[in-house]
C-alpha positions in Angstrom: 59.3 137.3 169.6 62.7 136.1 170.5 64.9 138.8 172.0 68.2 139.5 170.2 71.1 137.7 171.6 74.2 139.5 172.6 77.1 139.1 170.2 80.3 138.4 172.1 83.3 140.7 171.6 85.4 137.9 170.1 84.9 136.4 166.6 81.8 134.0 166.9 81.9 130.4 165.8 79.6 130.2 162.7 78.6 126.7 163.6 77.2 127.9 167.0 75.2 130.6 165.2 73.7 128.0 162.9 72.7 125.9 165.9 70.9 128.8 167.6 68.7 129.3 164.5 67.4 125.7 164.5 64.3 124.6 166.6 65.0 122.7 169.8 64.6 118.9 169.6 61.3 117.4 170.9 61.3 116.6 174.7 64.3 118.9 175.3 64.1 120.5 178.8 66.8 122.5 180.6 68.0 121.1 183.8 66.3 122.4 187.0 62.9 123.4 185.2 59.7 121.4 185.1 58.2 123.5 182.2 59.7 124.4 178.9 61.1 127.8 178.4 58.9 130.6 177.7 60.1 133.8 176.0 61.0 135.4 179.3 62.7 132.3 180.6 64.6 132.0 177.3 65.7 135.6 177.5 66.8 135.1 181.1 68.7 131.9 180.1 70.4 133.8 177.3 71.3 136.6 179.7 72.9 134.0 181.9 74.8 132.5 179.0 76.1 135.7 177.4 75.3 138.7 179.5 75.7 137.6 183.1 79.4 138.3 183.5 82.6 139.2 181.8 83.4 135.5 181.2 80.0 134.9 179.5 78.5 132.9 182.5 75.3 133.9 184.5 75.1 134.4 188.3 73.7 130.9 188.9 76.6 129.4 187.1 79.1 131.6 189.0 77.4 130.8 192.5 75.4 127.6 192.1 74.9 127.1 196.0 73.6 130.6 196.5 76.3 131.6 199.1 76.8 135.0 197.6 80.3 134.2 196.3 81.9 136.4 193.7 84.4 135.2 191.1 88.0 136.0 191.6 89.3 138.7 189.3 92.0 136.4 188.1 89.5 133.7 187.3 87.4 136.1 185.3 90.5 137.1 183.3 91.4 133.4 182.8 87.9 132.7 181.5 88.3 135.6 179.0 91.6 134.2 177.9 90.2 130.7 177.6 87.3 132.0 175.6 89.7 133.9 173.3 91.8 130.8 172.8 88.8 128.6 172.2 87.3 131.1 169.7 87.2 130.0 166.1 89.3 131.8 163.5 89.7 131.1 159.7 92.8 129.1 158.6 95.8 131.1 157.6 97.2 129.5 154.4 100.0 132.0 154.1 101.6 130.7 157.4 102.8 127.6 155.5 106.4 127.6 154.3 106.8 128.7 150.7 109.6 126.3 150.2 107.3 123.4 151.3 105.0 124.3 148.3 107.9 123.8 145.8 107.8 120.4 144.0 110.4 117.7 144.7 111.7 117.9 141.1 112.5 121.6 141.4 114.2 121.0 144.8 116.4 118.2 143.2 117.2 120.5 140.3 118.3 123.3 142.6 120.4 121.0 144.7 122.0 119.6 141.5 122.8 123.1 140.3 124.4 124.0 143.6 126.6 120.9 143.6 127.6 121.5 140.0 128.6 125.1 140.8 130.8 123.9 143.7 132.4 121.2 141.5 133.1 123.8 138.7 134.8 126.1 141.2 136.9 123.3 142.6 137.9 122.3 139.1 138.9 125.9 138.1 140.9 126.4 141.3 142.7 123.1 140.8 143.6 124.1 137.3 145.0 127.5 138.3 147.1 125.9 140.9 148.5 123.3 138.4 149.3 126.1 135.9 151.3 128.0 138.5 153.2 124.8 139.5 153.9 124.0 135.8 155.2 127.6 135.2 157.7 127.1 138.1 158.9 123.8 136.6 159.4 125.3 133.2 161.3 128.3 134.5 163.6 126.0 136.4 164.1 123.5 133.5 164.7 126.1 130.8 166.7 128.5 133.1 164.4 131.4 132.2 164.7 134.8 133.7 161.1 135.6 133.1 158.3 133.4 134.5 156.3 131.8 131.6 152.6 131.8 131.2 150.9 128.4 131.2 147.4 127.7 130.0 146.0 124.2 130.5 143.1 123.3 128.2 140.4 120.7 128.6 137.4 120.5 130.9 136.9 119.0 133.3 140.5 119.3 134.6 140.1 116.9 137.5 139.5 114.0 135.2 142.8 114.7 133.5 144.4 114.8 136.9 143.2 111.3 137.7 144.5 110.1 134.3 147.8 112.1 134.6 147.4 113.1 131.0 146.9 116.5 129.5 145.6 117.0 126.0 146.9 120.4 125.4 149.0 123.1 127.2 149.8 126.6 125.8 153.0 128.2 127.0 154.2 131.8 126.4 157.6 133.0 127.4 158.4 136.7 127.0 161.9 138.2 126.7 164.1 135.1 126.1 167.9 135.7 125.7 169.2 134.4 122.3 172.8 135.3 121.5 173.2 139.1 120.8 169.5 139.8 120.9 166.4 138.9 123.0 163.5 137.2 121.6 160.4 139.2 122.3 158.3 136.1 122.8 158.4 132.4 122.5 155.0 130.7 122.1 154.4 126.9 122.0 151.5 124.5 122.1 152.3 121.2 123.7 150.1 118.1 123.1 149.8 114.7 124.6 151.6 115.5 127.9 152.2 112.7 130.4 152.6 114.0 134.0 155.1 112.5 136.4 153.7 113.2 139.9 150.4 114.0 141.4 148.4 116.9 140.0 147.8 119.5 141.0 150.1 119.7 144.0 153.1 117.5 143.3 154.3 117.8 139.7 157.8 116.4 139.3 158.1 116.4 135.6 156.4 115.8 132.3 157.0 114.3 128.8 155.6 116.2 125.9 154.6 114.1 122.9 154.6 116.9 120.3 155.0 120.7 120.2 154.7 123.5 117.7 155.0 127.2 118.1 157.0 130.2 117.0 159.6 132.7 118.2 159.4 136.4 117.5 162.3 138.9 117.3 160.9 142.4 117.2 162.6 145.3 115.4 162.0 147.5 118.4 164.2 145.1 120.5 166.8 145.0 117.8 166.8 148.8 117.6 167.3 149.0 121.3 169.9 146.3 121.7 171.9 146.8 118.5 171.2 150.5 118.2 174.3 151.8 120.0 175.3 153.1 116.6 171.7 154.5 116.0 170.9 151.8 113.5 167.2 151.1 112.7 165.7 147.9 111.2 162.5 147.8 109.1 160.7 145.3 107.0 161.8 145.1 103.3 160.1 142.0 102.0 159.7 138.3 102.6 163.2 137.6 103.9 164.9 141.0 103.8 165.4 143.8 106.4 166.3 147.4 105.7 169.1 148.7 107.8 169.5 152.5 108.2 171.4 154.4 110.8 174.5 156.2 111.7 178.1 155.3 112.5 180.9 157.5 114.0 183.8 157.6 111.6 186.9 159.8 112.1 184.9 162.1 114.4 182.1 162.5 111.9 178.7 160.8 112.0 178.2 159.1 108.7 174.9 157.5 107.5 174.7 153.8 106.7 172.2 152.0 104.5 172.2 148.2 103.9 169.9 145.2 103.3 170.1 142.2 105.5 168.7 138.8 104.3 167.5 136.4 107.0 167.7 132.7 106.6 167.6 129.6 108.8 170.9 128.3 109.9 170.5 124.6 110.6 167.6 123.9 113.0 168.7 126.0 116.0 169.7 129.4 114.7 168.9 132.2 112.3 171.7 134.1 110.5 171.9 137.1 108.1 173.8 138.2 105.1 174.3 141.9 104.5 174.6 143.5 101.0 173.7 146.7 99.1 175.7 148.7 101.6 176.2 152.5 101.3 178.1 154.8 103.6 177.2 158.4 103.1 179.3 161.3 104.3 176.5 164.0 104.4 177.1 166.7 101.8 180.5 165.3 100.7 180.4 161.8 99.2 178.9 158.4 99.1 181.0 155.3 99.4 179.6 151.9 98.2 182.0 149.0 99.0 182.2 146.1 96.5 184.0 144.8 93.5 181.4 145.9 91.0 182.9 149.1 89.5 179.6 150.1 87.9 177.8 150.3 91.3 180.6 150.6 93.8 183.2 153.3 94.6 183.4 156.8 95.9 181.2 159.5 94.3 180.6 163.1 95.1 177.4 164.2 96.7 175.3 166.7 94.8 176.2 169.5 97.3 179.9 168.8 97.0 179.8 168.6 93.1 178.0 172.0 92.9 180.3 173.6 95.3 183.5 172.3 93.5 182.1 173.5 90.2 181.7 177.0 91.6 185.2 177.2 93.2 187.7 178.0 90.5 190.7 176.5 92.3 188.8 173.3 93.2 187.5 172.6 89.7 190.8 173.4 88.0 192.5 170.9 90.4 190.1 168.2 89.1 190.4 169.3 85.4 194.2 169.1 85.7 194.0 165.3 85.9 193.5 163.8 82.4 191.8 160.7 83.7 189.2 162.8 85.5 188.6 164.8 82.3 188.1 161.5 80.4 185.6 160.3 82.9 183.7 163.6 82.8 183.5 163.3 79.0 184.7 166.9 78.2 186.9 167.4 75.1 190.5 168.1 75.9 190.6 171.2 73.8 187.8 172.8 75.7 189.3 171.8 79.0 192.6 173.6 78.0 190.7 176.7 77.1 188.9 176.6 80.5 192.1 176.2 82.4 193.5 179.5 80.8 190.3 181.6 80.7 187.9 182.3 83.6 185.1 183.0 81.1 185.6 179.7 79.4 185.8 178.0 82.8 182.5 179.5 83.8 180.8 178.5 80.5 182.1 174.9 81.0 181.2 174.4 84.7 178.3 176.8 85.2 175.6 174.5 84.0 173.8 171.8 86.1 174.8 169.2 83.5 178.4 169.6 84.4 177.8 169.1 88.1 175.8 166.0 87.3 178.7 164.6 85.1 181.0 165.3 88.0 178.9 163.2 90.3 179.3 160.2 88.0 183.1 160.1 88.4 184.4 157.2 90.6 187.1 158.9 92.6 188.5 155.7 94.1 191.1 155.1 91.5 191.9 158.8 91.2 192.6 159.2 94.8 194.9 156.2 94.8 196.8 157.7 91.9 196.6 161.3 93.1 196.4 161.4 96.9 196.5 165.2 96.9 193.4 165.4 94.7 190.9 165.4 97.6 192.6 168.1 99.5 192.8 170.3 96.3 189.0 169.7 95.9 188.4 170.9 99.5 187.6 167.4 101.0 189.2 166.1 104.1 191.4 163.1 103.0 191.5 161.5 106.4 187.7 161.3 106.6 187.4 159.7 103.1 190.2 157.3 103.9 188.4 156.2 107.1 185.2 155.7 105.2 186.8 153.7 102.5 188.5 151.4 105.0 185.1 150.1 106.1 184.6 146.6 104.6 181.4 144.6 104.2 182.4 142.0 106.8 183.0 144.7 109.4 179.7 146.4 108.6 177.9 143.1 108.6 178.9 142.4 112.2 177.4 145.8 113.0 174.1 144.8 111.4 174.0 141.1 112.3 170.5 139.9 113.3 171.6 136.4 114.0 170.2 134.6 117.0 170.3 131.1 118.4 167.6 129.2 120.4 168.4 128.5 124.1 169.1 125.0 125.1 166.0 122.9 125.6 165.5 119.4 127.1 164.4 117.8 123.8 164.5 118.1 120.1 163.2 121.6 119.2 163.9 122.9 115.7 163.3 126.0 113.7 161.3 125.7 110.5 160.2 128.6 108.4 161.7 132.1 108.9 159.8 135.1 107.6 160.2 138.9 108.0 157.0 140.7 109.1 156.2 144.3 109.6 157.1 144.3 113.3 160.0 141.9 113.3 161.3 138.4 112.4 159.2 135.3 113.1 160.4 131.7 113.0 158.2 128.6 113.4 159.1 125.9 116.0 158.5 122.2 116.0 159.6 119.6 118.5 158.8 116.2 120.1 159.9 114.0 123.0 160.6 116.9 125.4 161.4 115.9 128.9 160.8 118.5 131.5 161.7 118.2 135.2 162.5 114.9 136.9 161.5 111.6 135.3 160.7 108.4 137.0 
Protein backbone atom coordinates (compact mmCIF):
# COMPACT_ATOMS: atom_id res chain seq x y z
CA UNK A 1 0.00 0.00 0.00
CA UNK A 2 1.28 3.40 -1.01
CA UNK A 3 2.00 5.63 1.98
CA UNK A 4 0.14 8.93 2.10
CA UNK A 5 2.01 11.83 0.70
CA UNK A 6 2.59 14.94 2.70
CA UNK A 7 0.42 17.85 1.59
CA UNK A 8 2.44 21.03 1.39
CA UNK A 9 1.38 24.06 3.39
CA UNK A 10 0.71 26.12 0.29
CA UNK A 11 -2.31 25.57 -2.00
CA UNK A 12 -1.47 22.50 -4.23
CA UNK A 13 -1.70 22.50 -7.96
CA UNK A 14 -4.64 20.25 -8.88
CA UNK A 15 -2.86 19.13 -12.06
CA UNK A 16 0.10 17.74 -9.98
CA UNK A 17 -2.33 15.82 -7.82
CA UNK A 18 -3.94 14.27 -10.89
CA UNK A 19 -0.49 13.29 -12.19
CA UNK A 20 0.33 11.44 -8.95
CA UNK A 21 -2.81 9.33 -9.23
CA UNK A 22 -1.85 8.00 -12.67
CA UNK A 23 0.34 4.86 -13.16
CA UNK A 24 3.96 5.44 -14.23
CA UNK A 25 4.72 5.02 -17.87
CA UNK A 26 6.34 1.72 -18.96
CA UNK A 27 10.15 1.67 -18.82
CA UNK A 28 10.27 4.69 -16.47
CA UNK A 29 13.19 4.44 -14.04
CA UNK A 30 14.45 7.14 -11.75
CA UNK A 31 17.96 8.35 -12.23
CA UNK A 32 20.66 6.59 -10.15
CA UNK A 33 18.70 3.30 -9.65
CA UNK A 34 18.99 0.04 -11.54
CA UNK A 35 15.73 -1.37 -10.23
CA UNK A 36 12.28 0.08 -10.22
CA UNK A 37 11.01 1.61 -7.07
CA UNK A 38 9.53 -0.54 -4.47
CA UNK A 39 7.13 0.65 -1.83
CA UNK A 40 9.94 1.57 0.54
CA UNK A 41 11.92 3.28 -2.13
CA UNK A 42 8.88 5.19 -3.35
CA UNK A 43 8.23 6.32 0.18
CA UNK A 44 11.83 7.42 0.60
CA UNK A 45 11.67 9.20 -2.71
CA UNK A 46 8.49 10.99 -1.65
CA UNK A 47 10.13 11.92 1.61
CA UNK A 48 12.95 13.43 -0.35
CA UNK A 49 10.51 15.39 -2.49
CA UNK A 50 8.17 16.67 0.18
CA UNK A 51 9.47 15.94 3.64
CA UNK A 52 13.25 16.33 3.45
CA UNK A 53 13.48 20.02 4.15
CA UNK A 54 11.62 23.23 4.51
CA UNK A 55 11.95 23.96 0.80
CA UNK A 56 10.49 20.58 -0.18
CA UNK A 57 13.87 19.01 -1.26
CA UNK A 58 15.54 15.86 0.17
CA UNK A 59 19.03 15.63 1.68
CA UNK A 60 20.51 14.13 -1.53
CA UNK A 61 19.15 17.05 -3.51
CA UNK A 62 20.52 19.52 -0.97
CA UNK A 63 24.03 17.85 -0.84
CA UNK A 64 24.46 15.76 -4.03
CA UNK A 65 28.30 15.23 -3.50
CA UNK A 66 27.90 13.98 0.08
CA UNK A 67 30.19 16.64 1.58
CA UNK A 68 27.91 17.26 4.54
CA UNK A 69 26.95 20.79 3.40
CA UNK A 70 23.88 22.37 4.85
CA UNK A 71 21.68 24.85 3.05
CA UNK A 72 22.02 28.52 3.84
CA UNK A 73 19.07 29.87 5.87
CA UNK A 74 18.50 32.57 3.31
CA UNK A 75 18.47 29.99 0.53
CA UNK A 76 15.84 28.01 2.36
CA UNK A 77 13.67 31.08 2.78
CA UNK A 78 14.15 31.96 -0.88
CA UNK A 79 13.06 28.47 -1.83
CA UNK A 80 9.95 28.85 0.26
CA UNK A 81 9.19 32.19 -1.37
CA UNK A 82 9.74 30.75 -4.83
CA UNK A 83 7.46 27.86 -4.02
CA UNK A 84 4.83 30.30 -2.78
CA UNK A 85 5.18 32.37 -5.95
CA UNK A 86 5.03 29.29 -8.20
CA UNK A 87 2.02 27.92 -6.36
CA UNK A 88 -1.20 27.82 -8.38
CA UNK A 89 -4.15 29.92 -7.33
CA UNK A 90 -7.65 30.37 -8.92
CA UNK A 91 -8.13 33.43 -11.15
CA UNK A 92 -9.60 36.54 -9.52
CA UNK A 93 -12.23 37.87 -11.94
CA UNK A 94 -13.12 40.77 -9.64
CA UNK A 95 -9.67 42.29 -10.06
CA UNK A 96 -10.65 43.49 -13.56
CA UNK A 97 -11.82 47.09 -13.90
CA UNK A 98 -15.57 47.50 -13.75
CA UNK A 99 -15.43 50.32 -16.29
CA UNK A 100 -13.68 47.91 -18.72
CA UNK A 101 -16.74 45.69 -18.61
CA UNK A 102 -19.04 48.55 -19.78
CA UNK A 103 -19.93 48.41 -23.45
CA UNK A 104 -18.57 50.94 -25.92
CA UNK A 105 -22.06 52.27 -26.70
CA UNK A 106 -22.66 53.13 -23.06
CA UNK A 107 -19.26 54.85 -22.83
CA UNK A 108 -20.03 56.96 -25.88
CA UNK A 109 -23.43 57.86 -24.48
CA UNK A 110 -21.92 58.96 -21.16
CA UNK A 111 -19.30 61.06 -22.94
CA UNK A 112 -22.01 62.68 -25.08
CA UNK A 113 -24.07 63.53 -22.00
CA UNK A 114 -21.08 65.11 -20.28
CA UNK A 115 -20.26 67.21 -23.35
CA UNK A 116 -23.91 68.25 -23.68
CA UNK A 117 -23.96 69.36 -20.05
CA UNK A 118 -20.86 71.50 -20.51
CA UNK A 119 -22.31 73.07 -23.66
CA UNK A 120 -25.60 73.78 -21.88
CA UNK A 121 -23.82 75.51 -18.99
CA UNK A 122 -21.71 77.56 -21.40
CA UNK A 123 -24.84 78.60 -23.28
CA UNK A 124 -26.63 79.68 -20.09
CA UNK A 125 -23.64 81.65 -18.78
CA UNK A 126 -23.29 83.43 -22.12
CA UNK A 127 -26.99 84.32 -22.07
CA UNK A 128 -26.81 85.73 -18.53
CA UNK A 129 -23.81 87.85 -19.47
CA UNK A 130 -25.59 89.19 -22.56
CA UNK A 131 -28.70 90.03 -20.52
CA UNK A 132 -26.64 92.11 -18.10
CA UNK A 133 -24.93 93.98 -20.94
CA UNK A 134 -28.27 94.64 -22.64
CA UNK A 135 -29.72 95.99 -19.38
CA UNK A 136 -26.82 98.45 -19.11
CA UNK A 137 -27.33 99.67 -22.69
CA UNK A 138 -31.08 100.13 -22.13
CA UNK A 139 -30.52 102.09 -18.94
CA UNK A 140 -28.10 104.39 -20.74
CA UNK A 141 -30.23 104.81 -23.88
CA UNK A 142 -33.50 105.55 -22.05
CA UNK A 143 -31.87 107.53 -19.21
CA UNK A 144 -33.50 105.32 -16.61
CA UNK A 145 -32.91 105.67 -12.90
CA UNK A 146 -33.68 102.01 -12.22
CA UNK A 147 -31.85 99.20 -13.98
CA UNK A 148 -34.23 97.22 -16.22
CA UNK A 149 -34.64 93.46 -16.22
CA UNK A 150 -33.87 91.76 -19.54
CA UNK A 151 -34.83 88.20 -20.43
CA UNK A 152 -33.52 86.80 -23.74
CA UNK A 153 -35.60 83.94 -25.11
CA UNK A 154 -34.57 81.16 -27.46
CA UNK A 155 -32.34 78.11 -27.12
CA UNK A 156 -29.57 77.61 -27.86
CA UNK A 157 -28.40 81.16 -27.31
CA UNK A 158 -24.99 80.71 -28.90
CA UNK A 159 -26.51 80.05 -32.33
CA UNK A 160 -28.30 83.40 -32.07
CA UNK A 161 -24.99 84.96 -31.12
CA UNK A 162 -23.39 83.74 -34.31
CA UNK A 163 -26.30 85.05 -36.36
CA UNK A 164 -26.45 88.40 -34.44
CA UNK A 165 -30.21 88.05 -34.36
CA UNK A 166 -32.51 87.53 -31.37
CA UNK A 167 -36.04 86.26 -31.82
CA UNK A 168 -37.53 87.70 -28.64
CA UNK A 169 -36.44 89.75 -25.64
CA UNK A 170 -38.64 90.66 -22.65
CA UNK A 171 -37.87 93.90 -20.83
CA UNK A 172 -39.33 95.11 -17.53
CA UNK A 173 -38.55 98.55 -16.12
CA UNK A 174 -39.86 99.45 -12.65
CA UNK A 175 -40.50 102.96 -11.36
CA UNK A 176 -40.32 105.14 -14.50
CA UNK A 177 -40.82 108.89 -14.03
CA UNK A 178 -43.73 110.20 -16.16
CA UNK A 179 -44.68 113.84 -15.54
CA UNK A 180 -46.32 114.28 -12.10
CA UNK A 181 -46.44 110.58 -11.28
CA UNK A 182 -44.22 107.52 -11.59
CA UNK A 183 -45.21 104.52 -13.64
CA UNK A 184 -45.07 101.49 -11.41
CA UNK A 185 -43.88 99.29 -14.26
CA UNK A 186 -43.20 99.37 -17.99
CA UNK A 187 -43.16 95.97 -19.67
CA UNK A 188 -42.30 95.32 -23.29
CA UNK A 189 -41.68 92.36 -25.57
CA UNK A 190 -39.31 93.09 -28.44
CA UNK A 191 -39.13 90.83 -31.49
CA UNK A 192 -36.83 90.52 -34.48
CA UNK A 193 -33.82 92.22 -32.87
CA UNK A 194 -30.70 92.81 -34.92
CA UNK A 195 -27.53 93.18 -32.84
CA UNK A 196 -24.76 95.63 -33.65
CA UNK A 197 -21.59 94.28 -32.09
CA UNK A 198 -20.35 90.94 -30.92
CA UNK A 199 -22.45 89.00 -28.46
CA UNK A 200 -22.18 88.47 -25.63
CA UNK A 201 -19.26 90.70 -24.68
CA UNK A 202 -19.35 93.67 -27.06
CA UNK A 203 -22.88 94.91 -27.65
CA UNK A 204 -22.88 98.39 -29.21
CA UNK A 205 -26.53 98.72 -30.09
CA UNK A 206 -29.59 97.05 -31.54
CA UNK A 207 -32.52 97.61 -33.86
CA UNK A 208 -35.90 96.31 -32.70
CA UNK A 209 -38.23 95.25 -35.48
CA UNK A 210 -41.46 95.37 -33.44
CA UNK A 211 -42.49 95.84 -29.84
CA UNK A 212 -45.62 95.55 -27.73
CA UNK A 213 -46.21 95.91 -24.01
CA UNK A 214 -47.98 98.00 -21.41
CA UNK A 215 -47.45 100.63 -18.75
CA UNK A 216 -49.05 100.52 -15.32
CA UNK A 217 -49.82 103.45 -13.03
CA UNK A 218 -50.79 102.12 -9.62
CA UNK A 219 -53.28 103.79 -7.32
CA UNK A 220 -50.86 103.22 -4.44
CA UNK A 221 -48.24 105.36 -6.20
CA UNK A 222 -50.79 108.04 -7.01
CA UNK A 223 -51.98 108.12 -3.42
CA UNK A 224 -48.39 108.57 -2.27
CA UNK A 225 -47.30 111.12 -4.88
CA UNK A 226 -50.52 113.10 -5.21
CA UNK A 227 -51.76 112.48 -1.70
CA UNK A 228 -50.31 115.59 -0.03
CA UNK A 229 -53.94 116.61 0.41
CA UNK A 230 -54.87 113.10 1.61
CA UNK A 231 -56.62 112.21 -1.62
CA UNK A 232 -57.29 108.54 -2.40
CA UNK A 233 -57.90 107.02 -5.85
CA UNK A 234 -59.97 103.86 -6.43
CA UNK A 235 -61.42 101.99 -9.38
CA UNK A 236 -64.86 103.17 -10.53
CA UNK A 237 -65.40 101.34 -13.78
CA UNK A 238 -63.95 100.91 -17.25
CA UNK A 239 -62.46 104.38 -17.63
CA UNK A 240 -63.35 106.13 -14.36
CA UNK A 241 -61.54 106.68 -11.08
CA UNK A 242 -63.15 107.64 -7.79
CA UNK A 243 -61.38 110.45 -5.98
CA UNK A 244 -61.94 110.93 -2.27
CA UNK A 245 -59.88 112.80 0.23
CA UNK A 246 -59.38 115.98 2.16
CA UNK A 247 -58.35 119.56 1.45
CA UNK A 248 -57.48 122.31 3.92
CA UNK A 249 -59.79 125.28 3.33
CA UNK A 250 -59.79 128.40 5.57
CA UNK A 251 -58.23 126.45 8.44
CA UNK A 252 -60.76 123.63 8.18
CA UNK A 253 -60.26 120.20 6.66
CA UNK A 254 -63.00 119.67 4.13
CA UNK A 255 -63.82 116.40 2.35
CA UNK A 256 -63.69 116.18 -1.41
CA UNK A 257 -65.35 113.67 -3.73
CA UNK A 258 -65.01 113.55 -7.52
CA UNK A 259 -64.88 111.26 -10.52
CA UNK A 260 -61.95 111.33 -12.92
CA UNK A 261 -62.32 109.96 -16.45
CA UNK A 262 -59.13 108.67 -18.06
CA UNK A 263 -58.48 108.85 -21.79
CA UNK A 264 -55.59 108.60 -24.22
CA UNK A 265 -54.17 111.95 -25.23
CA UNK A 266 -52.61 111.40 -28.64
CA UNK A 267 -50.13 108.56 -28.68
CA UNK A 268 -47.75 109.66 -25.96
CA UNK A 269 -49.86 110.72 -22.96
CA UNK A 270 -52.89 109.96 -20.80
CA UNK A 271 -55.11 112.78 -19.52
CA UNK A 272 -58.11 113.05 -17.19
CA UNK A 273 -61.30 115.05 -16.91
CA UNK A 274 -62.84 115.54 -13.50
CA UNK A 275 -66.56 115.90 -12.81
CA UNK A 276 -69.22 115.07 -10.18
CA UNK A 277 -67.33 117.11 -7.61
CA UNK A 278 -68.54 117.68 -4.10
CA UNK A 279 -66.89 119.59 -1.29
CA UNK A 280 -68.27 118.73 2.10
CA UNK A 281 -67.79 120.84 5.23
CA UNK A 282 -68.41 118.14 7.84
CA UNK A 283 -71.58 118.77 9.83
CA UNK A 284 -72.33 122.12 8.14
CA UNK A 285 -72.90 122.07 4.39
CA UNK A 286 -72.10 120.42 1.07
CA UNK A 287 -71.03 122.47 -1.92
CA UNK A 288 -71.39 121.11 -5.48
CA UNK A 289 -69.83 123.37 -8.10
CA UNK A 290 -71.47 123.60 -11.51
CA UNK A 291 -74.06 125.40 -13.57
CA UNK A 292 -76.83 122.85 -13.12
CA UNK A 293 -79.00 124.41 -10.42
CA UNK A 294 -80.84 121.15 -9.78
CA UNK A 295 -77.71 119.34 -8.71
CA UNK A 296 -75.25 122.08 -7.80
CA UNK A 297 -75.19 124.72 -5.09
CA UNK A 298 -74.80 124.93 -1.31
CA UNK A 299 -77.05 122.86 0.90
CA UNK A 300 -77.16 122.32 4.62
CA UNK A 301 -75.90 119.09 6.09
CA UNK A 302 -78.43 117.01 8.09
CA UNK A 303 -76.72 117.92 11.39
CA UNK A 304 -76.81 121.66 10.60
CA UNK A 305 -80.45 121.56 9.43
CA UNK A 306 -81.57 119.78 12.63
CA UNK A 307 -79.56 122.17 14.80
CA UNK A 308 -80.96 125.30 13.10
CA UNK A 309 -84.50 123.93 13.40
CA UNK A 310 -84.02 123.60 17.18
CA UNK A 311 -82.51 127.07 17.65
CA UNK A 312 -85.30 129.68 17.72
CA UNK A 313 -83.12 132.60 16.73
CA UNK A 314 -81.48 130.69 13.84
CA UNK A 315 -84.73 129.37 12.35
CA UNK A 316 -86.47 132.74 12.66
CA UNK A 317 -83.54 134.32 10.78
CA UNK A 318 -84.15 131.94 7.86
CA UNK A 319 -87.97 132.29 7.99
CA UNK A 320 -87.65 136.07 7.85
CA UNK A 321 -86.42 135.77 4.22
CA UNK A 322 -89.47 135.28 1.93
CA UNK A 323 -87.50 133.51 -0.79
CA UNK A 324 -86.31 130.92 1.75
CA UNK A 325 -89.88 130.39 2.88
CA UNK A 326 -90.95 129.86 -0.73
CA UNK A 327 -88.18 127.29 -1.24
CA UNK A 328 -89.19 125.44 1.92
CA UNK A 329 -92.76 125.31 0.71
CA UNK A 330 -94.46 126.53 3.92
CA UNK A 331 -97.56 128.78 3.62
CA UNK A 332 -96.86 132.44 4.46
CA UNK A 333 -99.73 132.61 6.95
CA UNK A 334 -98.33 129.79 9.01
CA UNK A 335 -94.84 131.26 8.88
CA UNK A 336 -96.19 134.56 10.25
CA UNK A 337 -97.86 132.73 13.11
CA UNK A 338 -94.60 130.86 13.86
CA UNK A 339 -92.64 134.10 13.93
CA UNK A 340 -94.95 135.50 16.66
CA UNK A 341 -95.59 132.34 18.72
CA UNK A 342 -93.07 129.93 20.15
CA UNK A 343 -95.67 127.18 20.27
CA UNK A 344 -96.49 127.64 16.58
CA UNK A 345 -92.78 127.78 15.78
CA UNK A 346 -92.20 124.50 17.59
CA UNK A 347 -95.14 122.84 15.84
CA UNK A 348 -93.75 124.04 12.48
CA UNK A 349 -90.09 123.14 12.93
CA UNK A 350 -90.25 120.27 15.42
CA UNK A 351 -90.85 117.55 12.86
CA UNK A 352 -88.19 115.63 10.85
CA UNK A 353 -89.99 116.62 7.68
CA UNK A 354 -89.19 120.30 8.21
CA UNK A 355 -85.45 119.63 8.63
CA UNK A 356 -85.51 117.57 5.44
CA UNK A 357 -87.23 120.44 3.59
CA UNK A 358 -84.60 122.80 4.92
CA UNK A 359 -81.82 120.64 3.52
CA UNK A 360 -83.27 120.96 -0.01
CA UNK A 361 -82.86 124.73 -0.08
CA UNK A 362 -80.03 125.98 -2.27
CA UNK A 363 -78.47 128.71 -0.20
CA UNK A 364 -76.17 130.10 -2.89
CA UNK A 365 -78.56 132.72 -4.19
CA UNK A 366 -79.77 133.54 -0.69
CA UNK A 367 -76.28 134.18 0.57
CA UNK A 368 -75.54 136.45 -2.38
CA UNK A 369 -78.70 138.44 -1.69
CA UNK A 370 -78.45 138.30 2.11
CA UNK A 371 -74.79 138.05 3.20
CA UNK A 372 -75.77 138.17 6.86
CA UNK A 373 -77.97 135.09 6.58
CA UNK A 374 -75.22 132.54 7.32
CA UNK A 375 -74.04 134.35 10.39
CA UNK A 376 -77.62 134.60 11.66
CA UNK A 377 -77.92 130.81 11.08
CA UNK A 378 -74.79 130.17 13.14
CA UNK A 379 -72.48 129.34 10.16
CA UNK A 380 -69.06 130.89 9.59
CA UNK A 381 -69.44 133.00 6.44
CA UNK A 382 -65.67 133.03 5.70
CA UNK A 383 -65.50 129.23 5.60
CA UNK A 384 -68.48 128.95 3.25
CA UNK A 385 -67.08 131.72 1.04
CA UNK A 386 -63.73 129.91 0.78
CA UNK A 387 -65.44 126.65 -0.10
CA UNK A 388 -67.60 128.26 -2.77
CA UNK A 389 -64.52 129.90 -4.30
CA UNK A 390 -63.24 126.45 -5.31
CA UNK A 391 -63.78 125.91 -9.01
CA UNK A 392 -63.67 122.69 -11.05
CA UNK A 393 -60.48 123.66 -12.93
CA UNK A 394 -58.70 124.27 -9.64
CA UNK A 395 -59.93 121.01 -8.19
CA UNK A 396 -59.12 119.15 -11.40
CA UNK A 397 -55.48 120.13 -11.11
CA UNK A 398 -55.50 118.62 -7.63
CA UNK A 399 -56.88 115.35 -8.97
CA UNK A 400 -55.05 115.16 -12.30
CA UNK A 401 -53.86 111.66 -13.14
CA UNK A 402 -52.23 112.69 -16.39
CA UNK A 403 -48.87 111.23 -17.36
CA UNK A 404 -46.63 111.26 -20.40
CA UNK A 405 -44.32 108.58 -21.69
CA UNK A 406 -40.60 109.31 -21.41
CA UNK A 407 -38.70 109.98 -24.60
CA UNK A 408 -37.72 106.83 -26.44
CA UNK A 409 -35.41 106.23 -29.42
CA UNK A 410 -38.18 105.15 -31.79
CA UNK A 411 -41.88 105.24 -32.49
CA UNK A 412 -43.61 104.05 -29.30
CA UNK A 413 -47.30 104.83 -28.92
CA UNK A 414 -50.05 104.26 -26.40
CA UNK A 415 -53.08 102.30 -27.53
CA UNK A 416 -55.90 101.26 -25.18
CA UNK A 417 -56.25 102.76 -21.70
CA UNK A 418 -58.25 100.94 -19.04
CA UNK A 419 -58.86 101.38 -15.31
CA UNK A 420 -58.22 98.24 -13.26
CA UNK A 421 -58.69 97.45 -9.61
CA UNK A 422 -55.10 98.32 -8.69
CA UNK A 423 -54.48 101.19 -11.12
CA UNK A 424 -54.45 102.42 -14.71
CA UNK A 425 -52.99 100.33 -17.51
CA UNK A 426 -52.21 101.42 -21.06
CA UNK A 427 -51.06 99.23 -23.95
CA UNK A 428 -47.88 100.03 -25.87
CA UNK A 429 -46.89 99.40 -29.47
CA UNK A 430 -43.78 100.38 -31.37
CA UNK A 431 -41.46 99.56 -34.25
CA UNK A 432 -38.09 100.55 -35.62
CA UNK A 433 -36.49 101.27 -32.26
CA UNK A 434 -32.79 102.09 -32.38
CA UNK A 435 -30.92 101.45 -29.16
CA UNK A 436 -27.31 102.38 -28.54
CA UNK A 437 -24.83 103.04 -31.34
CA UNK A 438 -25.58 102.04 -34.89
CA UNK A 439 -23.07 101.17 -37.60
